[in-house]
GUVEX-351762 format. One record per residue (C-alpha): residue in three letters; x, y, z. Coordinates in steps of 0.25 Angstrom, whole numbers, padded with zeros to 4 digits, always signed. Layout:
! GUVEX-351762
REC     r       u       v       w
REC   ALA       X       Y       Z
...
//
This chain:
! GUVEX-351762
REC     r       u       v       w
REC   MET   -0160   +0007   -0081
REC   LYS   -0149   +0004   -0071
REC   GLU   -0159   +0003   -0059
REC   GLU   -0168   -0006   -0067
REC   LEU   -0156   -0016   -0070
REC   PHE   -0153   -0016   -0055
REC   THR   -0167   -0020   -0051
REC   ASP   -0167   -0032   -0060
REC   PHE   -0157   -0038   -0050
REC   GLN   -0161   -0043   -0036
REC   GLU   -0152   -0039   -0024
REC   VAL   -0146   -0051   -0018
REC   SER   -0142   -0051   -0003
REC   ALA   -0128   -0056   +0002
REC   LYS   -0135   -0068   +0008
REC   ALA   -0141   -0072   -0005
REC   TRP   -0128   -0072   -0012
REC   LYS   -0121   -0080   -0001
REC   GLN   -0133   -0090   -0002
REC   LYS   -0130   -0091   -0016
REC   ILE   -0115   -0093   -0015
REC   GLN   -0117   -0104   -0004
REC   TYR   -0127   -0111   -0013
REC   ASP   -0116   -0111   -0024
REC   LEU   -0105   -0116   -0015
REC   LYS   -0113   -0129   -0014
REC   GLY   -0111   -0131   +0001
REC   ALA   -0097   -0125   +0002
REC   ASP   -0094   -0116   +0013
REC   TYR   -0096   -0101   +0009
REC   ASN   -0085   -0096   +0019
REC   GLU   -0074   -0106   +0015
REC   LYS   -0076   -0106   +0000
REC   LEU   -0078   -0091   -0002
REC   VAL   -0074   -0082   +0009
REC   TRP   -0059   -0080   +0011
REC   GLU   -0052   -0072   +0022
REC   SER   -0041   -0062   +0019
REC   PRO   -0028   -0060   +0027
REC   GLU   -0035   -0048   +0034
REC   GLY   -0046   -0057   +0039
REC   ILE   -0057   -0052   +0029
REC   LYS   -0066   -0063   +0025
REC   VAL   -0069   -0061   +0010
REC   LYS   -0083   -0065   +0005
REC   PRO   -0086   -0069   -0009
REC   PHE   -0096   -0058   -0011
REC   TYR   -0100   -0045   -0004
REC   HIS   -0113   -0039   -0003
REC   ALA   -0120   -0026   +0002
REC   ASP   -0127   -0034   +0013
REC   ASP   -0113   -0036   +0019
REC   ARG   -0110   -0021   +0020
REC   THR   -0109   -0016   +0034
REC   THR   -0106   -0002   +0039
REC   GLU   -0093   +0003   +0034
REC   LEU   -0081   +0006   +0043
REC   LEU   -0080   +0020   +0036
REC   PRO   -0086   +0025   +0023
REC   ALA   -0079   +0021   +0010
REC   PRO   -0066   +0029   +0009
REC   THR   -0065   +0040   -0001
REC   ALA   -0055   +0035   -0012
REC   PRO   -0047   +0046   -0020
REC   LYS   -0053   +0050   -0033
REC   SER   -0040   +0048   -0040
REC   TRP   -0026   +0040   -0037
REC   ASN   -0012   +0043   -0041
REC   ILE   -0002   +0034   -0047
REC   VAL   +0010   +0036   -0039
REC   GLY   +0024   +0034   -0045
REC   HIS   +0032   +0028   -0034
REC   ILE   +0047   +0031   -0035
REC   SER   +0058   +0027   -0026
REC   VAL   +0069   +0038   -0025
REC   GLU   +0083   +0033   -0028
REC   THR   +0088   +0046   -0033
REC   ALA   +0080   +0059   -0035
REC   ALA   +0083   +0061   -0050
REC   THR   +0079   +0046   -0053
REC   ALA   +0066   +0047   -0045
REC   ASN   +0062   +0060   -0051
REC   ALA   +0064   +0055   -0065
REC   ARG   +0055   +0043   -0061
REC   ALA   +0045   +0051   -0055
REC   LEU   +0043   +0060   -0067
REC   HIS   +0043   +0048   -0076
REC   ALA   +0032   +0042   -0067
REC   LEU   +0023   +0055   -0067
REC   LYS   +0025   +0056   -0083
REC   ASN   +0020   +0042   -0084
REC   GLY   +0008   +0041   -0075
REC   ALA   +0011   +0043   -0061
REC   ASP   +0003   +0053   -0053
REC   SER   +0012   +0055   -0041
REC   ILE   +0026   +0051   -0037
REC   ARG   +0030   +0045   -0024
REC   PHE   +0045   +0046   -0021
REC   SER   +0050   +0035   -0011
REC   ILE   +0062   +0040   -0005
REC   THR   +0071   +0030   +0002
REC   SER   +0084   +0039   +0002
REC   ALA   +0081   +0054   +0002
REC   PRO   +0087   +0061   -0010
REC   ALA   +0095   +0074   -0008
REC   ASP   +0086   +0082   -0017
REC   LEU   +0071   +0078   -0014
REC   LYS   +0066   +0089   -0025
REC   ALA   +0073   +0081   -0036
REC   LEU   +0063   +0070   -0034
REC   TYR   +0052   +0078   -0039
REC   GLN   +0059   +0087   -0048
REC   ASN   +0050   +0091   -0061
REC   ILE   +0037   +0084   -0054
REC   ALA   +0025   +0093   -0054
REC   LEU   +0022   +0093   -0039
REC   GLU   +0010   +0101   -0041
REC   HIS   +0003   +0090   -0049
REC   THR   +0010   +0077   -0044
REC   GLU   +0011   +0072   -0030
REC   VAL   +0025   +0068   -0026
REC   THR   +0027   +0060   -0013
REC   LEU   +0041   +0058   -0006
REC   ASP   +0040   +0045   +0001
REC   PHE   +0052   +0045   +0011
REC   GLN   +0057   +0031   +0015
REC   ASP   +0069   +0038   +0021
REC   LEU   +0073   +0052   +0025
REC   PRO   +0086   +0060   +0027
REC   PRO   +0091   +0064   +0040
REC   ASP   +0087   +0079   +0037
REC   ALA   +0073   +0075   +0033
REC   VAL   +0066   +0088   +0038
REC   GLN   +0075   +0097   +0030
REC   TYR   +0075   +0087   +0018
REC   LEU   +0060   +0087   +0017
REC   GLY   +0059   +0101   +0020
REC   THR   +0064   +0104   +0006
REC   LEU   +0051   +0099   +0000
REC   GLN   +0042   +0109   +0008
REC   ASN   +0038   +0117   -0005
REC   ASP   +0035   +0105   -0014
REC   PRO   +0021   +0098   -0014
REC   LEU   +0027   +0084   -0010
REC   ALA   +0021   +0073   -0001
REC   LEU   +0031   +0068   +0009
REC   ASN   +0028   +0054   +0014
REC   LEU   +0035   +0050   +0027
REC   ASP   +0031   +0038   +0035
REC   PRO   +0041   +0036   +0047
REC   ILE   +0032   +0025   +0053
REC   GLY   +0032   +0018   +0040
REC   LYS   +0047   +0019   +0039
REC   LEU   +0048   +0013   +0053
REC   ALA   +0038   +0002   +0048
REC   ARG   +0046   -0002   +0035
REC   SER   +0060   +0000   +0040
REC   GLY   +0060   -0002   +0055
REC   ASN   +0066   +0012   +0057
REC   TRP   +0061   +0027   +0056
REC   TYR   +0067   +0037   +0046
REC   ARG   +0075   +0042   +0057
REC   SER   +0068   +0040   +0071
REC   MET   +0054   +0041   +0075
REC   LYS   +0056   +0054   +0082
REC   ASP   +0063   +0060   +0070
REC   ASP   +0053   +0055   +0060
REC   PHE   +0041   +0061   +0067
REC   GLU   +0048   +0074   +0069
REC   LEU   +0050   +0074   +0054
REC   LEU   +0035   +0072   +0052
REC   ASP   +0032   +0083   +0062
REC   THR   +0041   +0093   +0054
REC   LEU   +0034   +0088   +0041
REC   LEU   +0020   +0088   +0046
REC   LEU   +0018   +0097   +0058
REC   PRO   +0017   +0112   +0058
REC   PRO   +0024   +0122   +0060
REC   LYS   +0036   +0115   +0054
REC   ALA   +0028   +0106   +0045
REC   LEU   +0030   +0105   +0030
REC   PRO   +0018   +0106   +0021
REC   GLN   +0007   +0094   +0023
REC   LYS   +0013   +0088   +0010
REC   ASN   +0021   +0080   +0019
REC   THR   +0013   +0067   +0021
REC   ILE   +0015   +0055   +0031
REC   SER   +0014   +0042   +0024
REC   VAL   +0010   +0029   +0029
REC   ASP   +0016   +0017   +0021
REC   ALA   +0007   +0006   +0024
REC   SER   +0011   -0002   +0012
REC   LEU   +0022   -0008   +0020
REC   TYR   +0012   -0016   +0028
REC   GLN   +0006   -0022   +0015
REC   ASN   +0019   -0025   +0009
REC   ALA   +0024   -0032   +0023
REC   GLY   +0012   -0041   +0023
REC   ALA   +0001   -0034   +0032
REC   THR   -0013   -0038   +0030
REC   MET   -0022   -0027   +0024
REC   VAL   -0028   -0025   +0038
REC   GLN   -0014   -0023   +0044
REC   GLN   -0010   -0013   +0032
REC   LEU   -0023   -0005   +0035
REC   ALA   -0021   -0004   +0050
REC   TYR   -0006   -0002   +0049
REC   ALA   -0008   +0009   +0039
REC   LEU   -0018   +0016   +0048
REC   ALA   -0010   +0014   +0061
REC   HIS   +0003   +0019   +0054
REC   ALA   -0005   +0031   +0049
REC   ASN   -0011   +0034   +0063
REC   GLU   +0003   +0035   +0069
REC   TYR   +0005   +0047   +0060
REC   LEU   -0008   +0053   +0063
REC   ASN   -0006   +0052   +0078
REC   ARG   +0006   +0061   +0076
REC   TYR   +0000   +0070   +0065
REC   PRO   -0015   +0071   +0067
REC   LYS   -0016   +0083   +0058
REC   LEU   -0010   +0076   +0046
REC   THR   -0018   +0078   +0033
REC   SER   -0012   +0067   +0024
REC   LEU   -0007   +0053   +0025
REC   ASN   -0001   +0044   +0014
REC   LEU   -0004   +0029   +0016
REC   LYS   +0003   +0020   +0007
REC   VAL   -0003   +0006   +0005
REC   ALA   +0002   -0006   -0002
REC   VAL   -0009   -0014   -0010
REC   GLY   -0009   -0029   -0012
REC   GLY   -0015   -0039   -0021
REC   ASN   -0028   -0041   -0014
REC   TYR   -0036   -0032   -0023
REC   PHE   -0049   -0029   -0016
REC   PHE   -0043   -0030   -0002
REC   GLU   -0033   -0019   -0006
REC   ILE   -0044   -0010   -0012
REC   ALA   -0051   -0012   +0002
REC   LYS   -0038   -0010   +0010
REC   ILE   -0036   +0004   +0004
REC   ARG   -0050   +0008   +0006
REC   ALA   -0049   +0003   +0020
REC   LEU   -0036   +0011   +0022
REC   ARG   -0044   +0024   +0018
REC   LYS   -0056   +0020   +0027
REC   LEU   -0047   +0018   +0039
REC   PHE   -0039   +0031   +0037
REC   ASN   -0052   +0038   +0035
REC   LEU   -0056   +0033   +0049
REC   LEU   -0042   +0037   +0055
REC   ALA   -0040   +0051   +0049
REC   PRO   -0052   +0058   +0056
REC   GLU   -0046   +0055   +0069
REC   TYR   -0034   +0064   +0066
REC   ASN   -0038   +0073   +0054
REC   SER   -0050   +0072   +0045
REC   ASN   -0042   +0079   +0034
REC   LEU   -0032   +0068   +0034
REC   HIS   -0030   +0063   +0020
REC   CYS   -0025   +0048   +0017
REC   HIS   -0017   +0046   +0004
REC   ILE   -0017   +0031   +0001
REC   GLU   -0006   +0027   -0009
REC   ALA   -0006   +0012   -0013
REC   PHE   +0006   +0004   -0018
REC   PRO   +0005   -0011   -0023
REC   SER   +0010   -0021   -0013
REC   GLN   +0024   -0026   -0014
REC   ARG   +0020   -0039   -0006
REC   ASN   +0014   -0046   -0017
REC   LYS   +0023   -0043   -0028
REC   THR   +0032   -0054   -0034
REC   LEU   +0046   -0055   -0041
REC   TYR   +0042   -0067   -0050
REC   ASP   +0031   -0064   -0060
REC   TYR   +0033   -0050   -0057
REC   ASN   +0023   -0045   -0068
REC   MET   +0012   -0050   -0058
REC   ASN   +0016   -0038   -0050
REC   MET   +0010   -0029   -0060
REC   ILE   -0004   -0036   -0059
REC   ARG   -0003   -0035   -0044
REC   THR   +0001   -0020   -0044
REC   THR   -0011   -0017   -0053
REC   THR   -0021   -0023   -0045
REC   GLU   -0015   -0017   -0032
REC   GLY   -0016   -0003   -0039
REC   MET   -0030   -0006   -0042
REC   SER   -0033   -0009   -0027
REC   ALA   -0026   +0004   -0023
REC   VAL   -0034   +0012   -0033
REC   LEU   -0048   +0006   -0030
REC   GLY   -0045   +0006   -0015
REC   GLY   -0043   +0021   -0016
REC   ALA   -0028   +0024   -0015
REC   ASP   -0024   +0038   -0018
REC   ALA   -0011   +0034   -0025
REC   VAL   -0006   +0021   -0031
REC   SER   +0008   +0016   -0034
REC   SER   +0011   +0004   -0042
REC   LEU   +0023   -0005   -0040
REC   ASN   +0033   -0010   -0051
REC   TYR   +0031   -0024   -0055
REC   ASP   +0046   -0027   -0054
REC   PHE   +0049   -0020   -0041
REC   ILE   +0053   -0032   -0034
REC   TYR   +0066   -0035   -0043
REC   HIS   +0068   -0023   -0052
REC   HIS   +0072   -0008   -0048
REC   ASN   +0062   +0003   -0053
REC   ASN   +0061   +0003   -0068
REC   GLU   +0053   +0012   -0077
REC   PHE   +0045   +0000   -0083
REC   ALA   +0040   -0005   -0070
REC   GLU   +0037   +0008   -0065
REC   ARG   +0029   +0011   -0078
REC   MET   +0021   -0002   -0077
REC   ALA   +0018   +0001   -0062
REC   ARG   +0013   +0015   -0066
REC   ASN   +0005   +0011   -0078
REC   GLN   -0003   +0001   -0069
REC   LEU   -0008   +0012   -0061
REC   LEU   -0010   +0021   -0074
REC   ILE   -0018   +0010   -0080
REC   LEU   -0027   +0009   -0068
REC   LYS   -0028   +0024   -0067
REC   THR   -0030   +0028   -0082
REC   GLU   -0035   +0015   -0090
REC   SER   -0043   +0008   -0079
REC   TYR   -0049   +0022   -0074
REC   PHE   -0045   +0019   -0059
REC   ASN   -0044   +0034   -0057
REC   SER   -0058   +0036   -0061
REC   LEU   -0064   +0027   -0050
REC   GLU   -0069   +0031   -0037
REC   LYS   -0073   +0022   -0025
REC   VAL   -0072   +0010   -0034
REC   ALA   -0072   +0000   -0022
REC   ASP   -0085   +0007   -0015
REC   GLY   -0097   -0002   -0016
REC   SER   -0089   -0015   -0017
REC   TYR   -0094   -0023   -0005
REC   TYR   -0081   -0032   -0005
REC   ILE   -0071   -0020   -0005
REC   GLU   -0080   -0012   +0005
REC   SER   -0080   -0024   +0014
REC   LEU   -0065   -0027   +0013
REC   THR   -0063   -0012   +0016
REC   ASP   -0071   -0012   +0028
REC   GLN   -0065   -0025   +0034
REC   LEU   -0051   -0020   +0031
REC   ALA   -0053   -0007   +0037
REC   GLU   -0060   -0013   +0050
REC   LYS   -0049   -0023   +0052
REC   ALA   -0038   -0013   +0050
REC   LEU   -0045   -0003   +0059
REC   LEU   -0045   -0013   +0070
REC   LEU   -0030   -0017   +0068
REC   PHE   -0027   -0002   +0068
REC   LYS   -0034   +0000   +0081
REC   ASN   -0027   -0011   +0087
REC   ILE   -0013   -0005   +0082
REC   GLU   -0017   +0009   +0089
REC   ALA   -0021   +0001   +0102
REC   GLY   -0007   -0005   +0101
REC   GLY   +0000   +0008   +0101
REC   GLY   -0001   +0012   +0086
REC   PHE   +0006   +0008   +0074
REC   LEU   +0020   +0013   +0078
REC   LYS   +0020   +0006   +0091
REC   GLN   +0016   -0007   +0085
REC   LEU   +0026   -0006   +0074
REC   LYS   +0037   -0003   +0084
REC   GLN   +0032   -0016   +0092
REC   HIS   +0033   -0024   +0079
REC   THR   +0018   -0028   +0080
REC   LEU   +0014   -0023   +0066
REC   GLN   +0026   -0030   +0060
REC   LYS   +0023   -0043   +0067
REC   LYS   +0008   -0042   +0062
REC   ILE   +0012   -0039   +0047
REC   LYS   +0022   -0050   +0048
REC   GLU   +0011   -0060   +0052
REC   SER   +0002   -0055   +0040
REC   ALA   +0014   -0056   +0031
REC   GLN   +0017   -0070   +0035
REC   LYS   +0003   -0075   +0033
REC   GLU   +0002   -0068   +0019
REC   GLN   +0016   -0074   +0015
REC   LEU   +0010   -0088   +0019
REC   ARG   -0002   -0086   +0010
REC   PHE   +0007   -0083   -0001
REC   ASP   +0017   -0095   +0002
REC   ASN   +0005   -0104   +0002
REC   THR   -0001   -0097   -0011
REC   GLN   -0013   -0093   -0004
REC   GLU   -0009   -0079   -0008
REC   VAL   -0005   -0079   -0023
REC   LEU   +0005   -0071   -0031
REC   VAL   +0004   -0075   -0045
REC   GLY   +0018   -0078   -0051
REC   SER   +0024   -0079   -0037
REC   ASN   +0018   -0090   -0028
REC   ALA   +0007   -0095   -0039
REC   TYR   +0008   -0096   -0054
REC   SER   +0023   -0093   -0054
REC   ASN   +0032   -0095   -0066
REC   ARG   +0043   -0103   -0061
REC   GLU   +0052   -0099   -0073
REC   ASP   +0051   -0084   -0069
REC   GLN   +0065   -0080   -0066
REC   MET   +0068   -0067   -0058
REC   LYS   +0083   -0068   -0054
REC   SER   +0088   -0061   -0066
REC   GLN   +0078   -0049   -0065
REC   LEU   +0081   -0045   -0051
REC   ASP   +0087   -0031   -0051
REC   ARG   +0084   -0030   -0036
REC   ASN   +0082   -0039   -0024
REC   PRO   +0067   -0043   -0024
REC   PHE   +0067   -0045   -0009
REC   MET   +0068   -0035   +0002
REC   THR   +0082   -0036   +0009
REC   ARG   +0084   -0032   +0024
REC   ARG   +0095   -0023   +0028
REC   ALA   +0101   -0025   +0042
REC   GLN   +0096   -0012   +0048
REC   LYS   +0092   -0009   +0063
REC   THR   +0077   -0005   +0064
REC   LEU   +0069   +0000   +0075
REC   ILE   +0057   -0009   +0072
REC   GLU   +0055   -0021   +0063
REC   PRO   +0051   -0016   +0050
REC   ILE   +0039   -0021   +0042
REC   ILE   +0045   -0028   +0030
REC   PRO   +0038   -0029   +0016
REC   LYS   +0039   -0042   +0009
REC   ARG   +0033   -0048   -0004
REC   LEU   +0026   -0061   -0003
REC   SER   +0034   -0068   -0014
REC   GLU   +0048   -0065   -0009
REC   LYS   +0051   -0079   -0003
REC   LEU   +0046   -0086   -0016
REC   GLU   +0054   -0077   -0024
REC   ARG   +0067   -0079   -0017
REC   GLU   +0065   -0094   -0019
REC   ARG   +0063   -0092   -0034
REC   LEU   +0075   -0082   -0035
REC   GLN   +0084   -0092   -0028
REC   GLN   +0080   -0103   -0037
REC   GLU   +0085   -0094   -0048
REC   GLY   +0098   -0092   -0041
REC   TRP   +0096   -0078   -0036
REC   GLN   +0103   -0074   -0023
REC   GLU   +0097   -0063   -0015
REC   ARG   +0107   -0051   -0012
REC   SER   +0103   -0040   -0003
REC   ASN   +0109   -0029   -0012
REC   GLN   +0103   -0034   -0025
//
């Protein structure tokens, strides 16, 4: 019956569709009216057709059959972090990521009473104690993932954990026989920094690949790599970005180790989140979570809708977790496989992003590699240029954030609700290189509105 139904409809070529559109435009220019260009230089057409398909850069990447909801917990004290982790697991989280900015004396207190045989627990080190080898060696018998990213630390802060020599000696101890701890220890590439600082999607992909390649050059027998990406609000492009990232990684990995596994963890972007009309952040993080899942991320974290002005709180964490639970259990996003396959639009975006990023990656490698260009401040300069262009589009309302630079409620008051400084403050600190600084698009506008309310910024707020 299905075959008979489909034979009732004549196939229509891409040429015929375009002719019909041009007729309906009544003389208006097709390219000026209906084709727009993204910041990545991709011309987006009003329709996509099988006739437009060309040979793919690589076969479509294999997406995971399931994805984890990650409870992301910043560690202040081990006891508090452990209580929050147990609460998150009881209420829907599948795995836990502890973000450690100041290493606690007793690491094991973090994951006390968590069933490690059933639950993935990752220790994500933003800083390390001086005796890091001995400190991490205490975990040798526990099935944990240790995420270390010395190059990411350099990019974000301008300094290594200790020094380049010491940091890579630590990785040698963790990863290389005969001294190596078990392969649970994983190098992490935090590419979310580039999106949050204003890089284009092509730059994000190329920098993530070049960042990863620095580690693979040193550890060609690495079997697993964790890639962290930030997902913005351009829904279809973000789906294509994650698919393109997996394509590119699948192209790079066989040059080192065909068994190398890429684990992609996606976070909502902070760049497009707003202080005013903050409930819009929940809509943004929901669509960003959808992009992450449909793009094929292995794990997805959400973001508290009020993170800009509130400290961590149970209500905001529950809302963030429930957004992903609804997608997973009520919207059946956990039962879908390769949803984006066959969408000519997404397939085209995936190929174009991958091709452009691969070209930029090759240019970075020809210029000495990621680390060299980071030390020369080349990458920082490129990201700043892209960020300034995006900021200008926001300032001119070409890029709209509802409730911020468009459709804003001028009666909305935020001064009395601030528990923390909503803007990043810079500390006077000597750095080896210029760090890559994340920045939200709406910060300038928000400062002006807060000052009109009589607010004065303090660095210790």
